[in-house]
C-alpha positions in Angstrom: 0.1 -0.3 -0.1 1.2 3.5 -0.6 1.2 6.6 0.6 -2.0 8.5 0.4 -3.2 12.2 1.5 -6.7 13.8 2.2 -7.5 17.6 3.0 -10.9 18.5 4.1 -11.9 22.2 4.6 -15.4 23.5 5.6 -16.6 26.4 7.0 -20.0 28.3 7.7 -20.6 31.8 8.0 -24.0 33.0 9.5 -25.5 36.2 7.5 -27.5 36.9 10.7 -28.3 35.6 14.2 -29.9 37.1 17.1 -30.3 36.5 20.9 -32.8 37.9 23.3 -30.9 37.7 26.3 -33.0 38.2 29.9 -31.3 39.6 32.6 -32.5 40.7 36.0 -31.3 43.7 37.5 -31.7 45.0 40.9 -32.3 48.7 41.2 -32.5 49.8 44.9 -30.6 51.5 47.8 -27.4 50.0 48.5 -27.7 49.1 52.3 -25.1 48.0 54.8 -25.0 44.6 56.0 -27.2 41.8 54.4 -30.7 43.4 53.9 -33.2 41.4 52.3 -33.6 42.6 48.3 -37.2 44.4 47.8 -38.7 42.4 44.6 -40.4 45.6 43.3 -36.7 46.8 43.0 -36.5 43.8 40.6 -36.6 44.5 36.9 -36.4 41.6 33.7 -34.7 43.4 30.7 -34.2 41.5 27.3 -30.7 42.4 25.7 -31.7 41.8 22.3 -27.9 41.3 20.5 -27.2 40.3 16.9 -24.1 38.5 15.6 -22.6 36.5 13.1 -21.6 33.0 13.9 -18.6 31.4 12.1 -17.5 28.0 12.1 -14.1 26.6 10.4 -12.8 23.2 10.2 -9.5 22.0 8.6 -8.9 17.8 8.8 -5.5 16.7 7.3 -4.5 12.8 7.0 -1.5 11.1 5.8 -1.2 7.5 5.5 2.6 6.6 5.3 2.2 2.8 5.1 -0.4 0.1 6.4 1.2 0.5 9.9 1.8 4.5 10.1 -0.6 7.5 9.5 -1.1 10.8 11.0 -4.3 13.1 11.5 -4.1 16.5 12.3 -7.5 18.9 12.9 -8.2 22.2 13.5 -11.2 23.7 14.4 -12.4 27.4 14.9 -16.3 28.6 16.2 -17.2 32.1 16.9 -20.6 32.5 18.8 -22.1 35.0 20.7 -20.6 33.4 23.9 -17.3 32.7 23.0 -14.3 32.1 20.2 -13.3 28.3 20.7 -10.2 27.0 18.7 -9.6 23.1 18.9 -6.6 21.3 17.7 -5.9 17.8 17.6 -3.1 16.0 16.4 -2.8 12.1 16.4 -0.1 9.5 15.4 -1.2 5.6 14.7 1.5 3.4 14.7 0.6 -0.5 14.1 3.2 -2.5 16.3 1.8 -5.8 14.6 
């Protein structure tokens, strides 16, 4: 068996995404010590935010022989909450 290589690149781009994020805010006097919170001073607000989600994935594999191969992958994600980078590298050896 000879050497073989495989490359794969995929990506997604979100043109428009929206999230309605409810947040509870407390508006009241700051009192010293542990005073109870008056529920009349609590307000639920919806903060609508728009964003563009992005996802990109790159994969590379190389089979050198029946017993040896490597795999490399990288994945990127961007959401409203986080940016993520993930890298994986695998070396496969068969001893038998």
